[in-house]
C-alpha positions as a Python dict, from the first residue, in 0.01 Angstrom:
ca = {
    (1, 'M'): (0, 0, 0),
    (2, 'Q'): (176, 334, 6),
    (3, 'V'): (308, 537, 295),
    (4, 'V'): (246, 911, 280),
    (5, 'S'): (497, 1180, 361),
    (6, 'K'): (273, 1461, 482),
    (7, 'L'): (26, 1428, 768),
    (8, 'T'): (-195, 1681, 931),
    (9, 'C'): (-132, 1743, 1300),
    (10, 'K'): (-480, 1611, 1388),
    (11, 'C'): (-670, 1295, 1300),
    (12, 'G'): (-718, 1364, 930),
    (13, 'L'): (-465, 1272, 664),
    (14, 'L'): (-332, 1457, 362),
    (15, 'L'): (-236, 1186, 115),
    (16, 'T'): (53, 1358, -64),
    (17, 'G'): (406, 1253, -145),
    (18, 'V'): (488, 883, -163),
    (19, 'V'): (796, 794, 41),
    (20, 'G'): (788, 414, 46),
    (21, 'T'): (580, 101, 49),
    (22, 'F'): (495, -169, 297),
    (23, 'L'): (295, -491, 294),
    (24, 'V'): (-10, -531, 513),
    (25, 'L'): (-162, -877, 535),
    (26, 'S'): (-534, -952, 551),
    (27, 'L'): (-647, -592, 499),
    (28, 'P'): (-958, -498, 301),
    (29, 'S'): (-932, -250, 18),
    (30, 'A'): (-887, 112, 120),
    (31, 'N'): (-1199, 212, -73),
    (32, 'A'): (-1417, -29, 118),
    (33, 'G'): (-1289, 63, 463),
    (34, 'A'): (-1473, -232, 614),
    (35, 'Q'): (-1481, -610, 580),
    (36, 'K'): (-1814, -787, 546),
    (37, 'V'): (-1849, -1078, 784),
    (38, 'G'): (-2197, -1218, 722),
    (39, 'A'): (-2347, -1409, 1011),
    (40, 'R'): (-2090, -1278, 1258),
    (41, 'S'): (-2277, -945, 1244),
    (42, 'S'): (-2527, -1073, 1501),
    (43, 'Y'): (-2657, -811, 1742),
    (44, 'C'): (-2753, -1062, 2012),
    (45, 'P'): (-2593, -1012, 2355),
    (46, 'R'): (-2277, -1205, 2436),
    (47, 'N'): (-2108, -1206, 2776),
    (48, 'V'): (-1755, -1068, 2763),
    (49, 'G'): (-1644, -1144, 3117),
    (50, 'A'): (-1810, -900, 3357),
    (51, 'V'): (-1960, -1034, 3676),
    (52, 'T'): (-2325, -936, 3707),
    (53, 'R'): (-2413, -815, 4055),
    (54, 'G'): (-2753, -727, 4194),
    (55, 'D'): (-3074, -700, 3998),
    (56, 'K'): (-3015, -379, 3804),
    (57, 'P'): (-3166, -387, 3456),
    (58, 'A'): (-2936, -399, 3155),
    (59, 'Y'): (-2823, -52, 3046),
    (60, 'P'): (-2858, 40, 2767),
    (61, 'S'): (-3167, -176, 2733),
    (62, 'A'): (-3210, -442, 2464),
    (63, 'Q'): (-3499, -239, 2324),
    (64, 'R'): (-3279, 69, 2276),
    (65, 'I'): (-3009, -139, 2112),
    (66, 'A'): (-3257, -301, 1873),
    (67, 'S'): (-3409, 37, 1790),
    (68, 'T'): (-3064, 183, 1724),
    (69, 'R'): (-2982, -107, 1493),
    (70, 'E'): (-3301, -53, 1294),
    (71, 'W'): (-3227, 318, 1260),
    (72, 'L'): (-2865, 258, 1158),
    (73, 'M'): (-2970, 23, 878),
    (74, 'G'): (-3121, 323, 699),
    (75, 'R'): (-2803, 531, 704),
    (76, 'S'): (-2575, 586, 405),
    (77, 'G'): (-2228, 436, 402),
    (78, 'T'): (-2102, 141, 606),
    (79, 'D'): (-2168, 151, 979),
    (80, 'A'): (-2120, -59, 1289),
    (81, 'F'): (-2174, -11, 1659),
    (82, 'A'): (-2106, -217, 1968),
    (83, 'V'): (-2208, -179, 2331),
    (84, 'V'): (-2080, -355, 2639),
    (85, 'N'): (-2363, -290, 2881),
    (86, 'N'): (-2346, -258, 3258),
    (87, 'K'): (-2378, -638, 3287),
    (88, 'G'): (-2079, -701, 3062),
    (89, 'Q'): (-2288, -816, 2765),
    (90, 'L'): (-2171, -735, 2413),
    (91, 'C'): (-2446, -618, 2179),
    (92, 'G'): (-2466, -420, 1857),
    (93, 'W'): (-2470, -426, 1478),
    (94, 'H'): (-2196, -546, 1241),
    (95, 'L'): (-1994, -620, 1552),
    (96, 'Y'): (-1696, -778, 1378),
    (97, 'Q'): (-1659, -579, 1058),
    (98, 'R'): (-1312, -438, 1017),
    (99, 'F'): (-1262, -66, 962),
    (100, 'H'): (-947, 139, 924),
    (101, 'S'): (-883, 276, 1271),
    (102, 'A'): (-763, 628, 1189),
    (103, 'S'): (-675, 803, 1516),
    (104, 'L'): (-895, 580, 1730),
    (105, 'I'): (-586, 357, 1748),
    (106, 'K'): (-422, 624, 1964),
    (107, 'A'): (-604, 487, 2269),
    (108, 'M'): (-423, 156, 2213),
    (109, 'L'): (-97, 340, 2154),
    (110, 'L'): (-146, 517, 2488),
    (111, 'V'): (-189, 189, 2675),
    (112, 'A'): (104, 29, 2490),
    (113, 'Y'): (331, 323, 2577),
    (114, 'L'): (235, 327, 2946),
    (115, 'R'): (295, -47, 2968),
    (116, 'R'): (634, -8, 2798),
    (117, 'L'): (743, 241, 3066),
    (118, 'G'): (713, -24, 3334),
    (119, 'P'): (573, -9, 3689),
    (120, 'A'): (882, 159, 3835),
    (121, 'H'): (887, 447, 3587),
    (122, 'K'): (728, 777, 3684),
    (123, 'I'): (578, 970, 3392),
    (124, 'N'): (806, 1265, 3318),
    (125, 'A'): (793, 1574, 3099),
    (126, 'Y'): (920, 1385, 2796),
    (127, 'D'): (645, 1123, 2827),
    (128, 'R'): (378, 1389, 2870),
    (129, 'G'): (518, 1571, 2568),
    (130, 'L'): (424, 1269, 2358),
    (131, 'I'): (107, 1123, 2504),
    (132, 'Y'): (-67, 1448, 2599),
    (133, 'P'): (-81, 1596, 2247),
    (134, 'M'): (-147, 1251, 2099),
    (135, 'I'): (-469, 1219, 2300),
    (136, 'H'): (-576, 1575, 2383),
    (137, 'E'): (-513, 1720, 2036),
    (138, 'S'): (-497, 1393, 1840),
    (139, 'D'): (-156, 1499, 1711),
    (140, 'N'): (-26, 1262, 1444),
    (141, 'N'): (341, 1346, 1488),
    (142, 'A'): (321, 1259, 1857),
    (143, 'A'): (142, 935, 1771),
    (144, 'T'): (415, 842, 1524),
    (145, 'A'): (677, 907, 1792),
    (146, 'V'): (486, 681, 2033),
    (147, 'Y'): (450, 416, 1762),
    (148, 'D'): (825, 430, 1703),
    (149, 'V'): (869, 336, 2070),
    (150, 'V'): (608, 59, 2100),
    (151, 'G'): (600, -72, 1741),
    (152, 'N'): (364, -334, 1609),
    (153, 'G'): (469, -557, 1897),
    (154, 'G'): (331, -315, 2152),
    (155, 'L'): (-1, -286, 1970),
    (156, 'Y'): (-35, -662, 1938),
    (157, 'E'): (48, -703, 2306),
    (158, 'V'): (-242, -473, 2394),
    (159, 'A'): (-468, -652, 2145),
    (160, 'H'): (-378, -986, 2304),
    (161, 'L'): (-439, -860, 2657),
    (162, 'A'): (-776, -719, 2550),
    (163, 'H'): (-874, -1043, 2372),
    (164, 'M'): (-926, -858, 2045),
    (165, 'R'): (-1045, -1094, 1773),
    (166, 'D'): (-1019, -865, 1471),
    (167, 'F'): (-719, -636, 1518),
    (168, 'V'): (-464, -616, 1235),
    (169, 'S'): (-175, -374, 1254),
    (170, 'G'): (-141, -118, 978),
    (171, 'G'): (223, -215, 930),
    (172, 'G'): (423, 100, 863),
    (173, 'Y'): (133, 335, 936),
    (174, 'W'): (-70, 304, 1255),
    (175, 'G'): (-375, 487, 1111),
    (176, 'L'): (-446, 203, 868),
    (177, 'S'): (-472, -59, 1140),
    (178, 'E'): (-789, -267, 1124),
    (179, 'I'): (-1033, -269, 1416),
    (180, 'S'): (-1387, -385, 1490),
    (181, 'A'): (-1660, -224, 1698),
    (182, 'A'): (-1677, -529, 1925),
    (183, 'D'): (-1306, -516, 2005),
    (184, 'Q'): (-1307, -142, 2071),
    (185, 'A'): (-1614, -146, 2295),
    (186, 'S'): (-1464, -429, 2501),
    (187, 'F'): (-1125, -252, 2513),
    (188, 'F'): (-1275, 70, 2649),
    (189, 'Y'): (-1492, -118, 2899),
    (190, 'Y'): (-1192, -294, 3054),
    (191, 'Q'): (-921, -42, 2968),
    (192, 'D'): (-829, 36, 3328),
    (193, 'K'): (-719, -327, 3370),
    (194, 'Y'): (-451, -291, 3104),
    (195, 'I'): (-294, 33, 3229),
    (196, 'P'): (-33, 25, 3509),
    (197, 'R'): (-209, 132, 3826),
    (198, 'R'): (18, 429, 3894),
    (199, 'D'): (-64, 572, 3548),
    (200, 'D'): (-435, 500, 3536),
    (201, 'G'): (-543, 834, 3678),
    (202, 'Y'): (-344, 1026, 3418),
    (203, 'A'): (-479, 810, 3135),
    (204, 'R'): (-834, 870, 3256),
    (205, 'Y'): (-764, 1243, 3270),
    (206, 'L'): (-640, 1244, 2911),
    (207, 'L'): (-936, 1050, 2774),
    (208, 'S'): (-1186, 1274, 2954),
    (209, 'H'): (-1020, 1603, 2849),
    (210, 'I'): (-1012, 1588, 2470),
    (211, 'E'): (-997, 1938, 2323),
    (212, 'S'): (-1337, 2097, 2277),
    (213, 'D'): (-1336, 2115, 1898),
    (214, 'Q'): (-1323, 1733, 1880),
    (215, 'Q'): (-1607, 1667, 2122),
    (216, 'W'): (-1872, 1581, 1868),
    (217, 'G'): (-2056, 1249, 1851),
    (218, 'I'): (-2058, 1049, 2175),
    (219, 'P'): (-1958, 1328, 2419),
    (220, 'Q'): (-2194, 1570, 2247),
    (221, 'A'): (-2488, 1333, 2295),
    (222, 'A'): (-2393, 1272, 2659),
    (223, 'Q'): (-2386, 1642, 2751),
    (224, 'G'): (-2636, 1718, 3025),
    (225, 'T'): (-2644, 1357, 3149),
    (226, 'P'): (-2483, 1224, 3469),
    (227, 'F'): (-2227, 1030, 3263),
    (228, 'T'): (-1856, 1109, 3255),
    (229, 'V'): (-1722, 1022, 2911),
    (230, 'F'): (-1375, 878, 2844),
    (231, 'F'): (-1331, 862, 2468),
    (232, 'K'): (-1116, 882, 2159),
    (233, 'G'): (-1207, 940, 1797),
    (234, 'G'): (-1050, 945, 1455),
    (235, 'W'): (-1127, 1019, 1094),
    (236, 'L'): (-990, 962, 745),
    (237, 'P'): (-1165, 1205, 509),
    (238, 'E'): (-1041, 1026, 196),
    (239, 'Q'): (-1235, 714, 298),
    (240, 'G'): (-1527, 891, 461),
    (241, 'I'): (-1430, 733, 793),
    (242, 'E'): (-1556, 865, 1129),
    (243, 'N'): (-1483, 652, 1436),
    (244, 'Q'): (-1536, 696, 1809),
    (245, 'A'): (-1523, 470, 2113),
    (246, 'A'): (-1594, 558, 2475),
    (247, 'R'): (-1648, 442, 2830),
    (248, 'L'): (-1939, 615, 3004),
    (249, 'E'): (-1957, 619, 3384),
    (250, 'R'): (-2211, 741, 3634),
    (251, 'P'): (-2269, 624, 3991),
    (252, 'G'): (-2387, 265, 3975),
    (253, 'Y'): (-2364, 228, 3597),
    (254, 'T'): (-2079, 186, 3351),
    (255, 'F'): (-2105, 90, 2986),
    (256, 'S'): (-1893, 131, 2675),
    (257, 'L'): (-1970, 211, 2314),
    (258, 'A'): (-1792, 206, 1978),
    (259, 'V'): (-1931, 358, 1659),
    (260, 'L'): (-1736, 290, 1339),
    (261, 'T'): (-1839, 437, 1005),
    (262, 'S'): (-1696, 455, 653),
    (263, 'N'): (-1801, 584, 310),
    (264, 'N'): (-1983, 876, 471),
    (265, 'P'): (-2099, 1144, 227),
    (266, 'S'): (-1941, 1408, 455),
    (267, 'E'): (-1757, 1440, 787),
    (268, 'G'): (-2066, 1597, 942),
    (269, 'Y'): (-2280, 1300, 836),
    (270, 'G'): (-2049, 1057, 1015),
    (271, 'Q'): (-2041, 1274, 1325),
    (272, 'E'): (-2419, 1287, 1320),
    (273, 'T'): (-2429, 907, 1310),
    (274, 'E'): (-2203, 886, 1616),
    (275, 'E'): (-2414, 1137, 1806),
    (276, 'D'): (-2751, 989, 1713),
    (277, 'V'): (-2644, 632, 1796),
    (278, 'T'): (-2537, 750, 2140),
    (279, 'A'): (-2850, 958, 2195),
    (280, 'R'): (-3073, 664, 2109),
    (281, 'L'): (-2886, 434, 2347),
    (282, 'L'): (-2918, 696, 2621),
    (283, 'G'): (-3291, 735, 2549),
    (284, 'R'): (-3259, 1099, 2450),
}
């Protein structure tokens, strides 16, 4: 696998100029962008650790999830989605397929960096100069600087804490890490647990204040609803990849969602998939 020398400042990549090589184990081919997993693609609910309180109905409902699955089966490309509902149940379609992460991995880089600072460290201007553009603008240079601090070890530490079953580091390039919808939905649902308490408010601010020209998909579908959306996305145009994951909160209800897509015929098509999946789950 080749490392590229020129990156855009946002989520997309310009694959020009080979500068070296590295070995990545257990990765699917770049053209596929996803690993087929057969029976593990079940969309039946599975509890992921939340404690169910009261008698509130599951949100999103099983009917909406099943309807979304049926709709997604008719889409072009390779798609997956996962939901952790308000009862802590994991549901979806192609839950454990692996996709190249693109800039969605920056949410894990954020948590890894904040954990590396330690509980006694107060975020300073230097820290903000890295993590703010990495999340708000999805700046690749900032992400590389963060990755240089935390390394593969930091990413795997976060993956271990979040009980990720499918994560594989991209080796020398973070954007080619492998993720699954199930892992990302669970990670966003419980993300506050993995962030040092003193930094949690700033992390939540970053993930709820992505620049406006990247607020397609999940946040677009949630506009006009009572939900506050904490999200991150990423794309790799060369592979037709469009990814988003989010935590959605409103009084009394919290759920999370990940939509991973590859081999899209266009960027707009993948963004439409992310938005329509979310709209169907919200009953819009």
